[in-house]
C-alpha positions as CSV (number, residue, x, y, z in Angstrom):
1,X,31.0,-71.3,42.9
2,X,29.5,-70.8,46.3
3,X,31.0,-68.1,48.4
4,X,31.9,-70.5,51.2
5,X,34.1,-72.7,48.9
6,X,35.7,-69.6,47.4
7,X,36.5,-68.3,50.9
8,X,38.0,-71.7,51.8
9,X,40.1,-71.7,48.7
10,X,41.5,-68.3,49.4
11,X,42.3,-69.2,53.0
12,X,44.2,-72.3,51.8
13,X,46.1,-70.3,49.2
14,X,47.1,-67.7,51.8
15,X,48.2,-70.5,54.1
16,X,50.4,-72.0,51.4
17,X,52.1,-68.8,50.5
18,X,55.3,-68.0,52.4
19,X,54.8,-64.2,52.3
20,X,53.5,-63.6,55.8
21,X,54.0,-60.0,56.9
22,X,54.8,-60.0,60.6
23,X,54.3,-56.8,62.7
24,X,58.0,-56.1,63.2
25,X,58.8,-56.5,59.4
26,X,56.6,-53.6,58.3
27,X,59.4,-51.1,58.9
28,X,58.8,-47.5,58.0
29,X,55.0,-47.6,58.1
30,X,55.0,-49.1,61.6
31,X,57.6,-46.6,62.9
32,X,55.6,-43.7,61.5
33,X,52.5,-45.0,63.3
34,X,54.3,-45.3,66.6
35,X,55.7,-41.8,66.3
36,X,52.3,-40.3,65.6
37,X,50.8,-42.1,68.5
38,X,53.6,-40.8,70.8
39,X,53.1,-37.3,69.5
40,X,49.4,-37.5,70.1
41,X,49.9,-38.7,73.7
42,X,52.4,-35.9,74.4
43,X,50.0,-33.3,73.0
44,X,47.2,-34.6,75.1
45,X,49.3,-34.6,78.3
46,X,50.4,-31.0,77.6
47,X,46.8,-29.9,77.0
48,X,45.8,-31.4,80.3
49,X,48.5,-29.5,82.2
50,X,47.6,-26.1,80.7
């Protein structure tokens, strides 16, 4: 099977599935990422002030 047709089949299968993970439905992983980013920003701002 050529790679192009295999790719197309996988795209069609993904489009037919109802299990789309939206950004706001990721829950704990997303919240942890946001908190890490805010901590990094705070640490950088404090380092610039010192």
